[in-house]
A tleap script that builds the chain and sets N, CA, C and O, in Angstrom:
source leaprc.protein.ff14SB
mol = sequence {
  NMET LYS LYS THR ILE ILE THR VAL VAL GLY
  LYS ASP THR VAL GLY ILE ILE ALA LYS VAL
  CYS THR TYR LEU ALA ASN ASN LYS VAL ASN
  ILE LEU ASP ILE SER GLN THR ILE VAL ASP
  GLY TYR PHE ASN MET MET MET VAL THR ASP
  THR VAL ALA SER SER LYS GLN ILE GLY GLU
  LEU SER GLN GLU LEU ALA GLN ILE GLY GLU
  GLU ILE GLY VAL ILE ILE ARG CYS GLN HIE
  GLU ASP ILE PHE THR LYS MET HIE ARG CILE
}
set mol.1.N position { 106.703 82.375 111.547 }
set mol.1.CA position { 105.796 83.423 111.130 }
set mol.1.C position { 104.356 82.977 111.413 }
set mol.1.O position { 103.973 81.847 111.108 }
set mol.2.N position { 103.575 83.872 111.993 }
set mol.2.CA position { 102.154 83.611 112.251 }
set mol.2.C position { 101.350 84.645 111.461 }
set mol.2.O position { 101.115 85.760 111.927 }
set mol.3.N position { 100.932 84.248 110.252 }
set mol.3.CA position { 100.224 85.178 109.379 }
set mol.3.C position { 98.763 85.311 109.774 }
set mol.3.O position { 98.090 84.333 110.099 }
set mol.4.N position { 98.294 86.554 109.737 }
set mol.4.CA position { 96.875 86.843 109.939 }
set mol.4.C position { 96.417 87.769 108.818 }
set mol.4.O position { 97.210 88.505 108.231 }
set mol.5.N position { 95.128 87.712 108.540 }
set mol.5.CA position { 94.503 88.579 107.552 }
set mol.5.C position { 93.606 89.551 108.303 }
set mol.5.O position { 92.748 89.142 109.086 }
set mol.6.N position { 93.810 90.838 108.060 }
set mol.6.CA position { 92.993 91.874 108.688 }
set mol.6.C position { 92.261 92.608 107.584 }
set mol.6.O position { 92.876 93.078 106.627 }
set mol.7.N position { 90.940 92.708 107.717 }
set mol.7.CA position { 90.139 93.457 106.753 }
set mol.7.C position { 89.440 94.605 107.462 }
set mol.7.O position { 89.004 94.481 108.607 }
set mol.8.N position { 89.341 95.729 106.755 }
set mol.8.CA position { 88.697 96.928 107.279 }
set mol.8.C position { 87.747 97.432 106.198 }
set mol.8.O position { 88.171 97.698 105.073 }
set mol.9.N position { 86.458 97.565 106.535 }
set mol.9.CA position { 85.454 97.995 105.566 }
set mol.9.C position { 84.512 98.996 106.222 }
set mol.9.O position { 84.092 98.811 107.364 }
set mol.10.N position { 84.184 100.054 105.491 }
set mol.10.CA position { 83.210 101.024 106.003 }
set mol.10.C position { 83.260 102.321 105.237 }
set mol.10.O position { 84.003 102.461 104.265 }
set mol.11.N position { 82.465 103.266 105.684 }
set mol.11.CA position { 82.427 104.592 105.073 }
set mol.11.C position { 83.773 105.276 105.306 }
set mol.11.O position { 84.308 105.252 106.414 }
set mol.12.N position { 84.308 105.882 104.256 }
set mol.12.CA position { 85.621 106.511 104.350 }
set mol.12.C position { 85.590 107.724 105.275 }
set mol.12.O position { 84.656 108.525 105.245 }
set mol.13.N position { 86.619 107.838 106.086 }
set mol.13.CA position { 86.787 108.982 106.975 }
set mol.13.C position { 88.277 109.175 107.243 }
set mol.13.O position { 89.077 108.269 107.009 }
set mol.14.N position { 88.637 110.323 107.720 }
set mol.14.CA position { 90.042 110.633 108.011 }
set mol.14.C position { 90.548 109.780 109.173 }
set mol.14.O position { 89.873 109.652 110.194 }
set mol.15.N position { 91.735 109.201 109.014 }
set mol.15.CA position { 92.411 108.544 110.119 }
set mol.15.C position { 92.232 107.048 110.260 }
set mol.15.O position { 92.748 106.464 111.213 }
set mol.16.N position { 91.519 106.404 109.348 }
set mol.16.CA position { 91.299 104.952 109.479 }
set mol.16.C position { 92.639 104.208 109.458 }
set mol.16.O position { 92.936 103.425 110.360 }
set mol.17.N position { 93.435 104.459 108.431 }
set mol.17.CA position { 94.704 103.749 108.301 }
set mol.17.C position { 95.611 104.071 109.487 }
set mol.17.O position { 96.250 103.177 110.042 }
set mol.18.N position { 95.669 105.339 109.872 }
set mol.18.CA position { 96.520 105.748 110.993 }
set mol.18.C position { 96.134 105.027 112.276 }
set mol.18.O position { 97.005 104.547 113.002 }
set mol.19.N position { 94.848 104.948 112.561 }
set mol.19.CA position { 94.378 104.321 113.800 }
set mol.19.C position { 94.728 102.828 113.814 }
set mol.19.O position { 95.236 102.315 114.811 }
set mol.20.N position { 94.455 102.140 112.707 }
set mol.20.CA position { 94.711 100.698 112.636 }
set mol.20.C position { 96.218 100.420 112.688 }
set mol.20.O position { 96.662 99.548 113.435 }
set mol.21.N position { 96.989 101.149 111.909 }
set mol.21.CA position { 98.438 100.906 111.860 }
set mol.21.C position { 99.134 101.271 113.171 }
set mol.21.O position { 100.101 100.615 113.558 }
set mol.22.N position { 98.658 102.302 113.853 }
set mol.22.CA position { 99.219 102.655 115.158 }
set mol.22.C position { 98.986 101.528 116.153 }
set mol.22.O position { 99.888 101.159 116.905 }
set mol.23.N position { 97.768 100.980 116.156 }
set mol.23.CA position { 97.468 99.851 117.046 }
set mol.23.C position { 98.398 98.672 116.734 }
set mol.23.O position { 98.968 98.071 117.644 }
set mol.24.N position { 98.547 98.347 115.449 }
set mol.24.CA position { 99.392 97.214 115.061 }
set mol.24.C position { 100.836 97.441 115.490 }
set mol.24.O position { 101.467 96.534 116.032 }
set mol.25.N position { 101.365 98.631 115.257 }
set mol.25.CA position { 102.747 98.939 115.643 }
set mol.25.C position { 102.930 98.837 117.153 }
set mol.25.O position { 103.930 98.296 117.625 }
set mol.26.N position { 101.972 99.354 117.908 }
set mol.26.CA position { 102.056 99.300 119.376 }
set mol.26.C position { 102.017 97.873 119.911 }
set mol.26.O position { 102.475 97.610 121.023 }
set mol.27.N position { 101.470 96.952 119.119 }
set mol.27.CA position { 101.362 95.557 119.540 }
set mol.27.C position { 102.315 94.638 118.777 }
set mol.27.O position { 102.135 93.421 118.764 }
set mol.28.N position { 103.322 95.223 118.147 }
set mol.28.CA position { 104.378 94.485 117.451 }
set mol.28.C position { 103.849 93.531 116.375 }
set mol.28.O position { 104.345 92.417 116.207 }
set mol.29.N position { 102.831 94.003 115.656 }
set mol.29.CA position { 102.291 93.248 114.527 }
set mol.29.C position { 102.881 93.867 113.260 }
set mol.29.O position { 102.701 95.056 112.998 }
set mol.30.N position { 103.587 93.046 112.476 }
set mol.30.CA position { 104.244 93.533 111.271 }
set mol.30.C position { 103.323 93.400 110.063 }
set mol.30.O position { 102.727 92.344 109.851 }
set mol.31.N position { 103.204 94.460 109.271 }
set mol.31.CA position { 102.411 94.429 108.045 }
set mol.31.C position { 103.294 93.905 106.921 }
set mol.31.O position { 104.304 94.518 106.575 }
set mol.32.N position { 102.906 92.764 106.355 }
set mol.32.CA position { 103.671 92.145 105.266 }
set mol.32.C position { 103.195 92.631 103.905 }
set mol.32.O position { 103.994 92.792 102.983 }
set mol.33.N position { 101.891 92.865 103.781 }
set mol.33.CA position { 101.297 93.317 102.525 }
set mol.33.C position { 100.032 94.082 102.844 }
set mol.33.O position { 99.345 93.772 103.818 }
set mol.34.N position { 99.718 95.081 102.033 }
set mol.34.CA position { 98.539 95.901 102.286 }
set mol.34.C position { 97.943 96.362 100.962 }
set mol.34.O position { 98.659 96.742 100.036 }
set mol.35.N position { 96.618 96.319 100.895 }
set mol.35.CA position { 95.880 96.793 99.733 }
set mol.35.C position { 94.715 97.626 100.244 }
set mol.35.O position { 94.003 97.215 101.161 }
set mol.36.N position { 94.524 98.798 99.649 }
set mol.36.CA position { 93.472 99.694 100.116 }
set mol.36.C position { 92.833 100.396 98.926 }
set mol.36.O position { 93.528 100.866 98.026 }
set mol.37.N position { 91.509 100.462 98.929 }
set mol.37.CA position { 90.788 101.184 97.888 }
set mol.37.C position { 89.640 101.967 98.512 }
set mol.37.O position { 89.156 101.649 99.598 }
set mol.38.N position { 89.227 102.988 97.797 }
set mol.38.CA position { 88.029 103.733 98.169 }
set mol.38.C position { 87.157 103.786 96.919 }
set mol.38.O position { 87.582 104.279 95.874 }
set mol.39.N position { 85.946 103.277 97.037 }
set mol.39.CA position { 85.014 103.260 95.917 }
set mol.39.C position { 83.734 103.961 96.348 }
set mol.39.O position { 83.053 103.517 97.272 }
set mol.40.N position { 83.417 105.053 95.676 }
set mol.40.CA position { 82.196 105.811 95.940 }
set mol.40.C position { 82.014 106.127 97.425 }
set mol.40.O position { 80.908 106.044 97.959 }
set mol.41.N position { 83.117 106.489 98.079 }
set mol.41.CA position { 83.058 106.894 99.487 }
set mol.41.C position { 83.155 105.755 100.487 }
set mol.41.O position { 83.061 105.986 101.692 }
set mol.42.N position { 83.345 104.511 100.005 }
set mol.42.CA position { 83.478 103.367 100.901 }
set mol.42.C position { 84.910 102.863 100.900 }
set mol.42.O position { 85.510 102.631 99.850 }
set mol.43.N position { 85.439 102.702 102.098 }
set mol.43.CA position { 86.824 102.312 102.331 }
set mol.43.C position { 86.920 100.802 102.459 }
set mol.43.O position { 86.095 100.177 103.125 }
set mol.44.N position { 87.938 100.208 101.814 }
set mol.44.CA position { 88.165 98.767 101.898 }
set mol.44.C position { 89.676 98.531 101.972 }
set mol.44.O position { 90.421 98.942 101.083 }
set mol.45.N position { 90.114 97.870 103.033 }
set mol.45.CA position { 91.539 97.586 103.192 }
set mol.45.C position { 91.730 96.136 103.617 }
set mol.45.O position { 90.974 95.606 104.432 }
set mol.46.N position { 92.749 95.511 103.052 }
set mol.46.CA position { 93.105 94.142 103.438 }
set mol.46.C position { 94.603 94.120 103.708 }
set mol.46.O position { 95.396 94.632 102.917 }
set mol.47.N position { 94.978 93.527 104.823 }
set mol.47.CA position { 96.384 93.423 105.193 }
set mol.47.C position { 96.740 91.982 105.510 }
set mol.47.O position { 95.954 91.251 106.114 }
set mol.48.N position { 97.916 91.589 105.101 }
set mol.48.CA position { 98.506 90.331 105.538 }
set mol.48.C position { 99.553 90.744 106.568 }
set mol.48.O position { 100.440 91.545 106.274 }
set mol.49.N position { 99.445 90.199 107.763 }
set mol.49.CA position { 100.336 90.602 108.852 }
set mol.49.C position { 101.010 89.389 109.490 }
set mol.49.O position { 100.588 88.247 109.313 }
set mol.50.N position { 102.063 89.680 110.231 }
set mol.50.CA position { 102.773 88.651 110.997 }
set mol.50.C position { 102.667 89.023 112.471 }
set mol.50.O position { 103.130 90.090 112.876 }
set mol.51.N position { 102.066 88.157 113.271 }
set mol.51.CA position { 101.832 88.435 114.692 }
set mol.51.C position { 102.804 87.699 115.613 }
set mol.51.O position { 102.593 87.663 116.825 }
set mol.52.N position { 103.857 87.116 115.060 }
set mol.52.CA position { 104.761 86.298 115.862 }
set mol.52.C position { 105.424 87.090 117.005 }
set mol.52.O position { 105.682 86.519 118.064 }
set mol.53.N position { 105.699 88.369 116.816 }
set mol.53.CA position { 106.372 89.169 117.847 }
set mol.53.C position { 105.402 89.761 118.873 }
set mol.53.O position { 105.832 90.301 119.892 }
set mol.54.N position { 104.110 89.665 118.612 }
set mol.54.CA position { 103.120 90.235 119.527 }
set mol.54.C position { 102.935 89.343 120.752 }
set mol.54.O position { 102.950 88.116 120.655 }
set mol.55.N position { 102.760 89.982 121.898 }
set mol.55.CA position { 102.516 89.226 123.132 }
set mol.55.C position { 101.042 88.827 123.257 }
set mol.55.O position { 100.674 88.066 124.152 }
set mol.56.N position { 100.208 89.342 122.360 }
set mol.56.CA position { 98.766 89.052 122.423 }
set mol.56.C position { 98.397 87.913 121.489 }
set mol.56.O position { 98.992 87.749 120.424 }
set mol.57.N position { 97.413 87.134 121.899 }
set mol.57.CA position { 96.873 86.070 121.075 }
set mol.57.C position { 95.946 86.661 120.018 }
set mol.57.O position { 95.483 87.793 120.153 }
set mol.58.N position { 95.679 85.892 118.971 }
set mol.58.CA position { 94.844 86.362 117.870 }
set mol.58.C position { 93.450 86.789 118.344 }
set mol.58.O position { 92.887 87.747 117.815 }
set mol.59.N position { 92.895 86.093 119.327 }
set mol.59.CA position { 91.579 86.438 119.847 }
set mol.59.C position { 91.548 87.817 120.477 }
set mol.59.O position { 90.605 88.581 120.271 }
set mol.60.N position { 92.572 88.134 121.240 }
set mol.60.CA position { 92.654 89.445 121.887 }
set mol.60.C position { 92.884 90.546 120.858 }
set mol.60.O position { 92.267 91.609 120.936 }
set mol.61.N position { 93.771 90.296 119.892 }
set mol.61.CA position { 93.995 91.270 118.827 }
set mol.61.C position { 92.703 91.526 118.062 }
set mol.61.O position { 92.350 92.672 117.780 }
set mol.62.N position { 92.009 90.454 117.733 }
set mol.62.CA position { 90.757 90.557 116.983 }
set mol.62.C position { 89.716 91.371 117.737 }
set mol.62.O position { 89.052 92.232 117.160 }
set mol.63.N position { 89.579 91.096 119.020 }
set mol.63.CA position { 88.608 91.804 119.857 }
set mol.63.C position { 88.949 93.296 119.957 }
set mol.63.O position { 88.064 94.144 119.838 }
set mol.64.N position { 90.201 93.608 120.169 }
set mol.64.CA position { 90.611 95.007 120.299 }
set mol.64.C position { 90.489 95.754 118.971 }
set mol.64.O position { 90.105 96.923 118.954 }
set mol.65.N position { 90.810 95.093 117.868 }
set mol.65.CA position { 90.640 95.727 116.557 }
set mol.65.C position { 89.164 95.973 116.256 }
set mol.65.O position { 88.808 97.008 115.694 }
set mol.66.N position { 88.307 95.023 116.628 }
set mol.66.CA position { 86.866 95.213 116.438 }
set mol.66.C position { 86.377 96.421 117.229 }
set mol.66.O position { 85.536 97.179 116.744 }
set mol.67.N position { 86.896 96.607 118.441 }
set mol.67.CA position { 86.533 97.760 119.274 }
set mol.67.C position { 86.979 99.066 118.618 }
set mol.67.O position { 86.230 100.043 118.607 }
set mol.68.N position { 88.186 99.087 118.078 }
set mol.68.CA position { 88.669 100.273 117.368 }
set mol.68.C position { 87.753 100.560 116.177 }
set mol.68.O position { 87.407 101.712 115.914 }
set mol.69.N position { 87.369 99.517 115.470 }
set mol.69.CA position { 86.454 99.667 114.343 }
set mol.69.C position { 85.141 100.324 114.752 }
set mol.69.O position { 84.645 101.215 114.063 }
set mol.70.N position { 84.584 99.881 115.872 }
set mol.70.CA position { 83.342 100.482 116.368 }
set mol.70.C position { 83.538 101.963 116.664 }
set mol.70.O position { 82.674 102.786 116.359 }
set mol.71.N position { 84.671 102.293 117.256 }
set mol.71.CA position { 84.957 103.685 117.613 }
set mol.71.C position { 85.071 104.593 116.390 }
set mol.71.O position { 84.676 105.758 116.443 }
set mol.72.N position { 85.607 104.066 115.294 }
set mol.72.CA position { 85.802 104.908 114.108 }
set mol.72.C position { 84.780 104.644 113.005 }
set mol.72.O position { 84.862 105.244 111.933 }
set mol.73.N position { 83.826 103.763 113.253 }
set mol.73.CA position { 82.721 103.549 112.317 }
set mol.73.C position { 83.004 102.628 111.146 }
set mol.73.O position { 82.428 102.790 110.070 }
set mol.74.N position { 83.892 101.658 111.349 }
set mol.74.CA position { 84.167 100.657 110.313 }
set mol.74.C position { 84.105 99.268 110.936 }
set mol.74.O position { 84.046 99.128 112.158 }
set mol.75.N position { 84.118 98.257 110.099 }
set mol.75.CA position { 84.152 96.875 110.579 }
set mol.75.C position { 85.561 96.337 110.353 }
set mol.75.O position { 86.062 96.347 109.228 }
set mol.76.N position { 86.195 95.871 111.419 }
set mol.76.CA position { 87.540 95.310 111.329 }
set mol.76.C position { 87.475 93.850 111.759 }
set mol.76.O position { 86.978 93.521 112.836 }
set mol.77.N position { 87.990 92.984 110.888 }
set mol.77.CA position { 88.054 91.556 111.195 }
set mol.77.C position { 89.497 91.090 111.108 }
set mol.77.O position { 90.260 91.543 110.255 }
set mol.78.N position { 89.854 90.190 111.989 }
set mol.78.CA position { 91.205 89.648 112.054 }
set mol.78.C position { 91.087 88.130 112.153 }
set mol.78.O position { 90.429 87.615 113.057 }
set mol.79.N position { 91.733 87.403 111.213 }
set mol.79.CA position { 91.633 85.940 111.183 }
set mol.79.C position { 92.998 85.327 110.885 }
set mol.79.O position { 93.836 85.932 110.216 }
set mol.80.N position { 93.203 84.111 111.398 }
set mol.80.CA position { 94.388 83.355 111.000 }
set mol.80.C position { 94.356 83.173 109.486 }
set mol.80.O position { 93.283 83.031 108.900 }
set mol.81.N position { 95.507 83.177 108.863 }
set mol.81.CA position { 95.583 82.992 107.407 }
set mol.81.C position { 94.923 81.678 106.978 }
set mol.81.O position { 94.233 81.642 105.960 }
set mol.82.N position { 95.126 80.607 107.736 }
set mol.82.CA position { 94.545 79.304 107.380 }
set mol.82.C position { 93.022 79.356 107.338 }
set mol.82.O position { 92.406 78.813 106.421 }
set mol.83.N position { 92.421 79.999 108.314 }
set mol.83.CA position { 90.960 80.104 108.367 }
set mol.83.C position { 90.453 80.942 107.201 }
set mol.83.O position { 89.490 80.567 106.532 }
set mol.84.N position { 91.104 82.077 106.957 }
set mol.84.CA position { 90.708 82.953 105.856 }
set mol.84.C position { 90.791 82.206 104.532 }
set mol.84.O position { 89.871 82.278 103.717 }
set mol.85.N position { 91.891 81.490 104.314 }
set mol.85.CA position { 92.091 80.759 103.058 }
set mol.85.C position { 91.021 79.698 102.868 }
set mol.85.O position { 90.474 79.561 101.774 }
set mol.86.N position { 90.719 78.955 103.907 }
set mol.86.CA position { 89.699 77.891 103.791 }
set mol.86.C position { 88.310 78.464 103.567 }
set mol.86.O position { 87.508 77.870 102.846 }
set mol.87.N position { 88.012 79.606 104.170 }
set mol.87.CA position { 86.695 80.226 104.004 }
set mol.87.C position { 86.502 80.771 102.590 }
set mol.87.O position { 85.374 80.826 102.100 }
set mol.88.N position { 87.592 81.173 101.928 }
set mol.88.CA position { 87.489 81.825 100.632 }
set mol.88.C position { 87.999 80.962 99.477 }
set mol.88.O position { 88.231 81.452 98.372 }
set mol.89.N position { 88.165 79.687 99.752 }
set mol.89.CA position { 88.604 78.752 98.721 }
set mol.89.C position { 87.397 78.278 97.923 }
set mol.89.O position { 86.331 78.031 98.487 }
set mol.90.N position { 87.564 78.153 96.631 }
set mol.90.CA position { 86.444 77.707 95.772 }
set mol.90.C position { 86.511 76.208 95.607 }
set mol.90.O position { 85.669 75.623 94.926 }
savepdb mol mol.pdb
quit
């Protein structure tokens, strides 16, 4: 299993989840866990995913997700679980 953390943040609009999940499905990225909230019109989603079946490397996935984010007006970040954990450890 190759776990990655994907975060999506921005102003809420129709189709954010659909666009991100369609991309992940098309690239054989499995969603293991997902949390999503909307607070005062701002969308926040965090996913734990498994990229082991994807033919793309994490860098390419990250770059393409960032591009999708730009297109729909949100910020999408994709990181290895190890990097995310170390960055957010107290």
